[in-house]
C-alpha positions as CSV (number, residue, x, y, z in Angstrom):
1,M,1.5,14.2,-1.9
2,A,-2.1,14.6,-3.2
3,P,-3.0,17.5,-0.9
4,Q,0.2,19.4,-1.8
5,T,-0.4,18.9,-5.5
6,A,-4.0,20.2,-5.2
7,A,-2.9,23.2,-3.2
8,L,0.2,24.2,-5.2
9,E,-0.7,23.2,-8.7
10,Q,-4.5,23.0,-8.5
11,T,-4.3,19.5,-9.8
12,V,-6.2,16.5,-8.5
13,I,-4.3,13.2,-8.7
14,R,-6.4,10.4,-10.0
15,R,-5.8,6.7,-9.8
16,Q,-3.7,5.7,-12.8
17,G,-3.0,2.0,-12.3
18,S,0.6,0.8,-12.6
19,Y,1.8,4.1,-14.0
20,R,1.8,7.6,-12.6
21,Q,1.8,10.5,-14.9
22,T,4.3,13.2,-13.6
23,G,4.0,15.7,-16.5
24,A,2.3,16.2,-19.8
25,E,4.5,13.5,-21.4
26,T,6.3,12.0,-18.5
27,Y,5.5,8.9,-16.5
28,M,6.9,6.6,-13.9
29,R,6.0,3.0,-13.2
30,I,4.8,2.1,-9.7
31,T,3.3,-1.4,-9.5
32,W,5.1,-4.4,-11.0
33,P,4.0,-8.1,-11.2
34,C,6.3,-10.7,-9.7
35,K,6.3,-14.5,-9.3
36,D,3.7,-14.5,-6.5
37,G,1.9,-11.2,-6.7
38,Y,3.0,-7.6,-7.0
39,V,5.5,-5.2,-5.6
40,N,5.7,-1.4,-5.5
41,F,9.0,-0.1,-7.0
42,Q,9.7,3.6,-7.2
43,F,10.9,3.7,-10.8
44,S,11.8,7.2,-11.7
45,G,14.7,9.6,-12.0
46,G,15.9,12.0,-9.3
47,A,18.5,12.1,-6.6
48,A,16.8,9.6,-4.2
49,A,14.7,7.4,-6.5
50,G,17.4,7.5,-9.2
51,R,20.0,6.0,-6.9
52,S,17.6,3.3,-6.0
53,V,16.9,2.5,-9.6
54,N,20.6,2.4,-10.4
55,A,21.1,-0.1,-7.5
56,F,18.2,-2.2,-9.0
57,V,19.8,-2.2,-12.4
58,R,23.1,-3.4,-10.9
59,W,21.2,-6.1,-9.1
60,M,19.8,-7.3,-12.4
61,A,23.3,-7.5,-13.8
62,E,24.5,-9.4,-10.8
63,E,22.0,-12.1,-11.6
64,G,22.8,-12.3,-15.3
65,M,19.7,-10.4,-16.3
66,G,21.3,-7.0,-17.1
67,D,20.1,-4.8,-19.9
68,P,22.5,-2.6,-21.9
69,Y,20.0,0.3,-22.3
70,L,19.3,0.4,-18.6
71,E,23.0,0.2,-17.7
72,S,23.7,3.1,-20.1
73,L,21.6,5.5,-18.0
74,D,22.3,7.2,-14.7
75,F,18.8,7.6,-13.2
76,A,20.1,9.9,-10.5
77,Q,21.0,12.4,-13.3
78,L,17.8,12.0,-15.3
79,G,15.8,14.1,-12.9
80,Y,12.3,13.4,-11.5
81,G,9.6,13.2,-14.1
82,T,11.8,12.9,-17.2
83,I,11.1,9.3,-18.2
84,T,9.0,9.4,-21.4
85,P,6.6,6.7,-22.8
86,E,9.3,5.9,-25.4
87,M,11.9,5.3,-22.7
88,L,9.4,3.1,-20.7
89,A,8.8,0.9,-23.8
90,R,12.5,0.0,-23.6
91,M,12.9,-0.1,-19.8
92,V,9.9,-2.0,-18.6
93,P,10.2,-5.4,-20.4
94,P,13.7,-6.4,-18.9
95,I,12.6,-5.2,-15.4
96,E,9.4,-7.1,-15.6
97,R,11.3,-10.3,-16.6
98,F,13.6,-9.8,-13.6
99,M,10.7,-9.2,-11.2
100,Q,8.8,-12.3,-12.5
101,Q,11.8,-14.5,-11.6
102,H,11.4,-13.6,-7.9
103,T,8.8,-13.7,-5.2
104,K,7.7,-10.7,-3.2
105,Q,9.8,-11.7,-0.2
106,E,12.9,-12.3,-2.3
107,L,12.5,-8.9,-3.9
108,F,11.9,-7.2,-0.6
109,E,14.9,-8.8,1.1
110,G,17.1,-8.0,-1.9
111,A,15.8,-4.4,-1.9
112,V,16.5,-3.9,1.8
113,A,20.1,-5.2,1.4
114,R,20.7,-2.8,-1.5
115,R,18.8,0.2,-0.3
116,I,16.2,0.0,-3.1
117,L,12.8,1.7,-2.8
118,L,10.7,-1.4,-3.2
119,F,8.1,-3.2,-1.0
120,P,5.6,-5.9,-1.5
121,V,1.9,-5.2,-2.2
122,A,0.4,-7.2,0.7
123,T,-2.7,-9.3,0.5
124,P,-4.8,-9.8,3.7
125,R,-3.1,-13.1,4.2
126,D,0.4,-11.5,3.9
127,I,-0.6,-9.0,6.6
128,V,-2.0,-11.7,9.0
129,E,1.2,-13.8,8.5
130,N,3.6,-10.9,8.7
131,P,6.5,-11.8,11.1
132,Q,6.8,-8.4,12.6
133,L,3.1,-8.1,13.4
134,Q,3.1,-11.6,14.8
135,A,6.1,-10.8,17.0
136,R,4.2,-7.8,18.3
137,H,1.1,-9.9,18.9
138,Y,-0.9,-7.5,16.8
139,F,-3.6,-9.9,15.9
140,Q,-5.4,-11.4,18.9
141,Q,-7.8,-14.3,19.2
142,V,-10.8,-13.3,21.4
143,T,-13.9,-15.4,22.1
144,H,-16.9,-13.5,20.9
145,P,-19.8,-13.6,23.4
146,E,-22.5,-14.0,20.8
147,L,-20.7,-16.3,18.3
148,G,-19.1,-18.4,21.0
149,T,-16.0,-19.0,18.8
150,P,-12.6,-17.3,18.7
151,V,-12.5,-14.3,16.4
152,T,-9.3,-12.6,15.2
153,F,-9.2,-8.9,16.2
154,L,-6.7,-6.2,15.7
155,G,-4.5,-5.6,18.7
156,P,-2.9,-2.4,20.0
157,F,-1.4,-0.2,17.4
158,V,1.6,0.5,19.8
159,Q,3.3,-1.5,22.5
160,M,3.6,0.4,25.8
161,S,5.1,-1.2,28.9
162,A,3.8,1.2,31.5
163,T,0.2,1.6,30.2
164,P,-0.5,-1.3,27.8
165,L,-3.4,-1.0,25.5
166,R,-6.1,-3.7,25.7
167,L,-9.3,-4.6,23.8
168,R,-12.0,-3.0,25.8
169,R,-15.1,-3.8,23.8
170,F,-16.1,-5.5,20.6
171,P,-16.9,-3.8,17.3
172,P,-20.6,-2.7,17.2
173,R,-23.2,-5.1,15.7
174,L,-25.2,-3.8,12.7
175,G,-27.6,-1.2,14.1
176,E,-26.5,-1.6,17.7
177,H,-26.1,2.1,18.3
178,N,-28.9,3.4,16.0
179,R,-31.1,4.7,18.8
180,E,-28.3,6.7,20.6
181,I,-27.1,8.2,17.3
182,Y,-30.5,8.9,15.6
183,E,-32.2,10.1,18.8
184,G,-29.3,11.2,21.0
185,E,-27.1,12.8,18.4
186,L,-29.5,13.8,15.6
187,G,-32.5,14.5,17.8
188,L,-35.0,12.4,15.8
189,Q,-38.2,11.4,17.6
190,P,-39.3,7.7,17.8
191,E,-42.2,8.3,15.4
192,E,-39.7,9.8,12.9
193,L,-37.5,6.7,13.2
194,A,-40.6,4.5,12.6
195,C,-41.4,6.4,9.4
196,L,-37.8,6.0,8.2
197,R,-37.9,2.3,8.8
198,E,-41.2,1.9,7.0
199,A,-39.7,3.8,4.0
200,G,-36.6,1.5,4.0
201,V,-34.2,4.4,4.8
202,I,-32.8,2.8,7.9
């Protein structure tokens, strides 16, 4: 999205925290706190996102946490980028209360069942323990020749039956390829490298 915005509107999208500004006075909320972390919930109007938000509002009502103001709106009809700061002030608190009653996994499973645009903000531990990645054997324990202990490495990005991908070499150690890069690729001479080391550049 950022490249298209820069090319078409000559606008550079900057990090904006939990909210994304979609116009001079319009916003949408992206990141929401929940019981055990955060989730990303596409909270805006529009044909696709609006139907998702409508489904989320119905879910809140199912669990006895509905909000009359949210239920009075059809987010699919609002249009993308039409939610104002004043509207957010009324919308965010009840949604936050609902989010904070659930874990990331509960919200994710409920969202999948209801076709809601929501997914967990994963921590490194979440990724390592992800059931799908574990089923694919994405993370692999390999004994490092120098450390002498098993180290967790990333496995193949895709599973192929005919030509399976395998770990061919370990990540480079700090400075392992300095000579071939500085001399072979950049054409520096040994005496130049010595000067750079003395100056603390490399």
